[in-house]
N, C-alpha and C positions, 0 to 999 in steps of 0.2 A: 566669803573672803571680803574684808573691809579694805577698799582702796585707800592709799595713803595720800595725804596732802604733801605734795612736793615743793620744797622752797630752796632756791639756789642761794648759796652764801659764799662771799668772797672777801669778808673782812671790812668792807666799805661801811660807812655810816648808812648809806641807802639800803644795804643788805641786812644791817642789823635792825633797822626799822621794818623792814619786810618780815625778817625772823620773828620779831615780837607780834606782828600782826597775824602771822601765820599760826603762831602757838595758840593765840586767842581763838582763831577760826577752827582750828583742829579741836580744841575743847568744846566749841560750841556745837560742832557737828558729831562728836565722838568719834573721830578718826584719828589714826596715828600719823604722826609727822616723819617724813623722810628728809633729811638735809643732804644736799648734794653740793660738793665743790668740784668744779671741773675746770682744768687748764692744761695747757701743753707743756707742763714743766719738764717732761721727758726730753723735749726738743731743745731745752735751755740748760739742763743739767750740765755741769762741769763748765759751760761757756761763762755762766754768770758767777759761779762760786768755785774758782780755782782751788785745787788741792793746797791746804795750808793757809788759805786766806782768812780763816777764822769766822767767814761769813756762813749762815745756815744755808743749806741747800734749799732749792724751790720745793722738793717734796717735803722737807722738814716744815717749811712755811706753811704749806698746803695743809698739812696734817694739824698744825696749830691752829689754823683758821677753822677747820671742822671741829675739833675739840673744843675750842672756845664757844663756838656756836651752840654745840650740844649742851654745855654747861649753862649757857644762857638761857636756853629754852627750859632746862631743868629747874632753874631758879624762878622762872617766870610761872611755871605751872607743872609741878612734879607729877601731876596724874596724867599728863599727855605722854603717850609712848613715843620715844625718839629712836630712830635708827640713822646711821650715817653712811654716805658713800664718797669716795674720793676717786674721780674719774680722769685719767690722763687723756682728754680730748676737748675740742672746742666746747665752750660753755653753752653756747646757744644749741648746738647739735644735741649734746648730751641731755639737756633739759627737754628738748622736744621729743627725743626717743623715750626719756622716763615718763612723758605724758601719755603713752600708750596705757599705762597701768597706774593712772593717778586719779584721785577724786578731783584734783585740780592742781594748777602750778601757781606758784607765788615768785615774784621776782621784784627787786627794787627798781627804782626808776633810772638810776644810774650806778654803774659799778666803779671799781677803782680804775683810775687812769682816764676816765672819761673827762672831755672837756667841760669846764664849769659852765659854759653857755648853753650846752646841750639840754634840751627839755626832755628828752628821752633817751636812755643809751641804746646802743645797738643791739645788745643781748635781749633787753626787755621788748624791743620792737619786733626782732626776728621771731622771738618765742610767741609773741602774741599773734603774729602772722601765720604760724605754722604749726602750732601745737594741735593735737588732736582732742584736747581736753579743755575746760575752761582755764583761762590764764588770768590771774590777778596781778596787775602792776600797782604796787603800793606807793602812792604818791599823793601830794595834796597838802593842805595846811593841818595843824595840830589837831583841830576839832575834828576834821574829816576822818584823819588817820585813827584818831582815838575812838571813834564811833559815838560821839556825844549827840548827834542830831537826831538820832532814832528814826531815820528815814533812809529808804533804799530808792534809788532812781533807776528806772528802765526806760531805755530808748527803744520804743516799739518800732521795728523795721518792717520789711515785707515778708511774705510767706516763705520765702527762701531762707530767711535768717531768724526768724522769729520764735519758733516752737521751743526750741531748747533753751533759749535765753529767757523765755517767759517761765518755764518750769524752775529754772535755776533762780531766778528772781523770787518767785513765790517761796521756794524753800528757804532761801536766804532771809526774806522777810519774816517768816514764821519762826525760824530758829533765833532771830534776833528780837522778835516781838515788836517790829518795826512798821510803820505805814510805809506803804509801796506807792510810789509816785510814778505813774506810767506817762510817758510823753510820747506824742506823735506829731512831729511839726509838719506843716504843709504850707504850700505856696499860693498866693493869690491866683485866681485864673489868668491874669495877664502874664505871669511867670510860671505857672505850673504847666509844663510841657506835657504831663502825663494825663491830664484831664480830657474827658471825653468831649466830642464836638458840641458846642453850645452850653457847656457846663458853667453854671453860675457860681459864685462864691458860696451861696447857701448849699448848692449841691455838692461842692467840695467838702463843706463841713459835715453834711450828712454822709458823705462816703467815708470820711475819717472816723466818724462814730460807728459805722458798720465795721471798720477794721478793728477797733477796739472790742466790739462784742464778739467778732469771730476769733479774735486772738486769746482773749481772756476768759471765755465762758468756761472752758474746761478746768482751768487752774483754779478759778474762783470756787467752783464746785468741789474740787479736791482740797482746797485750803481755805475754808470758810471763815476761818478766825483771822485771815489777813485783811487788814483795812486797805482798801485801793482808792486811789485819787487819779483821776484822769486829768490830763492837760493836752491841748491841741494848740500850742502857738503857732502863728504865723511866721515864716522866716526859715532860715537854713537849720537844719537838724542839729549840726555841730555846735553853733552858737547857743542854741536853746538848752543843750544838754550841759554844756560848760557853765552857762549862767546858773542852772539849777544845781550844778555839782557842789556849789558853795554851802548848800543846806542839806547835803547828803553824806552818807557814811560809805556809801559804795554806789558806783554807776556801773550799769550792766547794759551791754550791747551784745547783738548777735553778729555772727560772721558767716559767710558762705564759703563753700569749698571752691577753688578755681576749677576752670574747665579742664577737660583732659589734656595732658601734656604740660600741665603746670603744677608745680609742688605747693602745698600749703593752702593758706586761706587768703581770700580776698577781704582786706580790713575796710576799704571804703574811705571816702573823704571824711565823713563824720566821725568814724571811728578814729581815725588819725588825729583829727582835732581834738577828741576827749582825751586820747593817750598822752597828747603833748601838753594840754592845758587845764585838764580837770583839777579840781581843788579837792578831790577825795580819790581814794583807790578806785581802780577801774577794772572791771572784769569783762573780758571778751570771751563769748561763748560760741563755738562753732556748732553749726547746724549739721548734725550726722545725716548722712544719707539714709 
């Protein structure tokens, strides 16, 4: 069974941009597309549209959003199989639940009603933090969203977040025929609290090189056609990834599950920074147990 690429649609400009991106991504990987519109219209039905008011009901508006999205996807690529779902529940909760059986989830950076000044809407952030599958938040400048740079960016984290993200990045680079830029930021010994006793800057650089070798070896063997470029800039990881996102079509980072008693994923400071400031779409890939 081929898992679908799930995209949340709500009729906003951000949602339409995400839909277009998702259609192209579904075609690229040969997977079906599932469009989901979720809202709590049942709670507002009647209160917002009194009988005889002449205003369409919230459910009618929701049905129109889904139908319009399906038509748009069909126009963009009629070869992509599209299904739709209209769910009377909280949008973030519905998308997270849909992630249990998804190739990946795609959301816009802001939905209807979001404040203009917000860098990332609450639904996109909640889904990226909690979903059990990769989540792509479609944001950034025109070139990044359109995929004209022919580069994929991977932020290489620690062993608890890296393996699934590495596999996802190599598959994405292979499907697109792109260069894969792998970045592992590090701090100078004076600021690197994780370094061993007496470790010099050279020692730190060698340690980072060893991390590259360990994390990428299997994926390079499995995807020999993918061109890989390594970069180990000194400084905060979030800043390094945001700076490089200006020349990327997709930035990919991993995320770990929270400890027992907590729901969802830990995004981490660098991932938050990238989700809010990247100049291209961002994929957050959870590391499965």
